[in-house]
N, C-alpha and C positions, 0 to 999 in steps of 0.2 A: 629515407631521404625520399622527397619526392620532387618529379619536375614537370610542369604544368607548361601548355600552351599549342601553338597550331603546327600541323605537321609540314613540312617545310619539302622531305625528301626520305625514301621508303628505299632500301637498297636490298639487291638480289643477294641471298644466302651464295656464303662462299664458302667451299671446303679447300682444308690445308693438310695433306700431310698423308702417309694412308691411316693413320690412325682414327682416321673420322672428324675430325674436328671440324664444327661446323660455325658460322656466325654472318651476322645478320646490320645492317647500322640502319639508323632512323635518325634524321633530327626532328629537332623539334625549335622553332622558332617562341620564346617566351615574350608575354605580354605584359609588361612594365615600359616603364617611362624610354629606357635603354635598353631592347630587347636584343637578346643573346641567340643565336644561334647554336644549340647545345647536341652534338651526337653522343648519342649515347646506343652500346652492340647492345644483342644480344646473343648469347651463345648455346651451342647446342641444341635441346629439344627447344629449347625457349624461342630461337629464331620463326617457328611456326604462327608463335605468338602473332607475328605483324602481319598474318596471311588476309587479314580483312580490314586492313585501315587502309586508308586513303590519303593524297596529301590536301590538306584543304582543311583535316579533320580536329577539333581540338581535344587533347588528350591529358591525362596526367598518368606518368610513369612514374611505377617501384622501380628507386636504382639503390646500387651499392658502389660506394668506391674502392676502385683496385690499384693497389701500385704496385711494382714490386722492380729488383734492385739487377743489374745485369753488368758482366764484368769484360770488357770488350777484348781484344787479343790482347792491346796495348798493356793491360792491366789496370787501363779508368774505368771504375766507377759509376755507371748509370742508375737513374731514374727513371720509371715512367710509369706514368697514373693512365686510367682507363676509368669510364662511365658505363657498369653493368646493369642492364633493366631485369627486372624478373616478374614484371608486371606491368600491363598496360590496358587502361580502362578510358571508357570513350563520355567527354564530358558531354556533349549536346544529347542524350536522354535526360540528366539528370537536369540539368538547367529548364530545358521544355518539358519535365514534369512537376518540377518546384513551382511553377507559377500555376499551375491550374488545380480549380479550387475543388474539394473531395466531392465525387458523384456518389449520392444518396443510394441507397441499396432499393431493389425493384418495388418491396413491398410498401416503403415509404410513401409510395404514391397514392392520391384515394381514386378511385375509379369519374370518369367525366360524367359518368348520370346518364340519362335518356336525352340524346340532342335530336332537334326535329328539324325538319329540311329547313324550315321558316325561319331559325335562329342562325342560318347559316350566310344568312343575308343582312345580319347586326354588326359585321367585322369591319373594322375601324377602317381599312385600305379597301 
């Protein structure tokens, strides 16, 4: 699954417990009729993927939905969901490159030939 939108917030890396568990959150605002603010968490070594991203960038995040069950001390069962990211890509480079015409190879151009100084005065501007 994927979430696509503009970065609204990139959190700091948080560490929990003595086992070295790390988590970092990012909020992406979707581009649709009713924009949604989706929080995605990156865990462990994936937290470093967010280092080069900033607020305002258009991104596509590959996600997994996670769910877990927990029984509280009173014996009640509770369920929790999370959205975990495992890859993030910037979209601006794709969009800019997609609209550009292809550049022909350098050997596709023919040499201009002999230019004379008097030919320089024939320019239309």
